[in-house]
N, C-alpha and C positions, 0 to 999 in steps of 0.2 A: 470501472476497472482502471488501475494505474499500472502501466508497463514502464519499467525503468531499466532498459537495456539499449545501448546505442546501436547495436547491430540488428538490422531488420531480418537477417537470416539466422539469428541465434535460436537456440532451443527455447529460451524464454519467450521470444516473439512468437514462435510456433505454438507454444503452450497457451499464450494469451489469445491467439487467434482461435484456437480450438475451443477454449472456454467461452470466448465472446460468441462464437457461432452456436455453440451448444445452448447457452443460456438464452440467446435470441430465439432459437427454434422452440424453446420451452415457454416463450411468451414474455420474457423479460426485456425491458428496454435497456440495452447496455450502451453506456457512453464510455468510449475508450479514451483515456488520457495517455498518449504515447509521449513520454517526456523526451526521449531521444529524437523522435521525428519532429517534435515541436521546437527542439533546441531550447528546452526550458532552462533558464538560468537559476541555479540553486543558491546563488549568493544573495543574501539579504543586504540591501543597500543601507547606507547610513540613515537616509530619510525613512526607510522602512523600520529600522531599529528604533528610531525616535517615535514613529507612529505606532509601534507595537503596543505601547502602553496607553494609547488614546482610544477614543470611541470609534475611530476609523483606522484600524491597523493595516488595511490593505490599500496600497496605492497603485499597484500594477494591474492593468486590465486583464492580463492573462491569468494572474493569480486570482483576481475577482471571479473570472469565469469558472476556474477550477473550484473555488470555494462555493460558488452557487450550485455547482453540480453535486458537491459533497452534501450540502444542506438539503438537497432534494432527493438524495439517494436513500434507499432502504437497505442496501447492501454494498459492500466494498470488497473488491478483489485486488490484491497486489501481486504482481509478477516481477521478479527481479533476481539478479545474481547476488549471492552473499559474497561480500568483499571484505577480506580480513575480519571475518566474524560478524560483520554488520551490514547495514544498508549501504548501497552505493551512494556516492556523494549527491548525485542528482535527486534521488528519492529522499535522502535526509534533508536536503535543502528545501524540497517541496513541502515536507512536513513543517519545517520551521517557518516557511512563508505562507502556507495555506491554512494550517491548523492553529489559527490564532483565536484570540478572544472574539466571541460572536460567531465563531464557526464551530470549533471543537469544545470550547468551554466558555463559561461566563464567570466573571469575578463578582462576588457579592460585595456591594458597596461598603457596608458597615464592617464586615468581618474580613474582607479581602480573601475569603475562601473560594476555592475553585468549585464550580458547579458544572457537571457534565452538560454539554449542549448537543451531543450527537445521538439523542434518544431515538432519532429516526432510523439509525443503523441497527438492523436486527440480525445481520449476518456479516461476518468478516472472514475473508478467505486469503490465505497467504500461500503462494507457490514460489519456491525458490530453488535455485541450483547453486552448488558450491563446489569449488575445486578441492576444498579441504574435506577431511573426514568429519563425521559427527562428533567424535571425541575432541578433536582439535577445535572445532567450532564452539563446543560447550566450554572448553577451557578459557576462551576469550569472552565468555558470557553470552554468546549468541545474541548480541544486542539488537539485531534486526528482528528476531523472533520476539524478544521482550518488548520492543517498541510497538510492533504491529499486533501481536497476539495478546499481549497483556495490557500495555498502557493504553492503546487505542480502545480496547475493550472497556476500560474504566470510563471512557467518555461516551460510549455507545449505550444502547438500550440495556437495562439490567439483565434481560434474558437473551441477549445476543448470542447466537451460536457461532462457533469458531471452527475453521478448518485450516490446518497447517500441513503442507506437503513439501518435503524437501528431498532433493536428489543430491546426496553428498558424493564427493569424489567424482563429480560429473564429467570431468575431463578424462577420466580413466575408464569410463563406462563404454561398453560395447553398444552397438546399435540395438541388439535385442534387449539389453538392460534399459536403454533409454526408452524403448517402446513399452516396456513394462511400466515404467514411471508415467509415460504419457497416458497409458490405459488407466493407471491408478488415479490420475488427475481427472480423466474423463468420467470415471465411475463416481468419484467424490462429487463432482459438479452435477451429476444426474440427480443427486439427492436434494439439491437446492430447489426450494419451492417459492 
């Protein structure tokens, strides 16, 4: 599970903890990558950019640890706030630094075609909150959903199941409305086996 929210008291953090707890109770070994708590640096360095096209694209030990967790996982859950229609910078940078050749994909030597490398991933879950409404998020192409729900799916197992749950206009929601969303997330995760 990857949590990308800097505030440990946020709704996203609360949702991530509930999902982690629920999946753990159901017998799943859940590893939480809390980008905010870890102070994960989303910026790819010049050396990393040069290494990106080599056999060893990962130089940072933190990034290596995250990549190793991804390669051993059979499911991934992402919890984050949608920011201006997309992923928060820390999560976008995490993707750029972690989902490299040898982790998310392989390049065929002769054709230079991309071959998916996350065949171990059989479930992808996305839980997000957004201050914007659904229509406003769609107008800017909802790039967070497209990256996690569609693009990542292409790298995963061909039969990977997907779950996408969003609370739009989250800043305008009452406590009862937030509780309804929390319950929706809880019920959706109950179905994960």
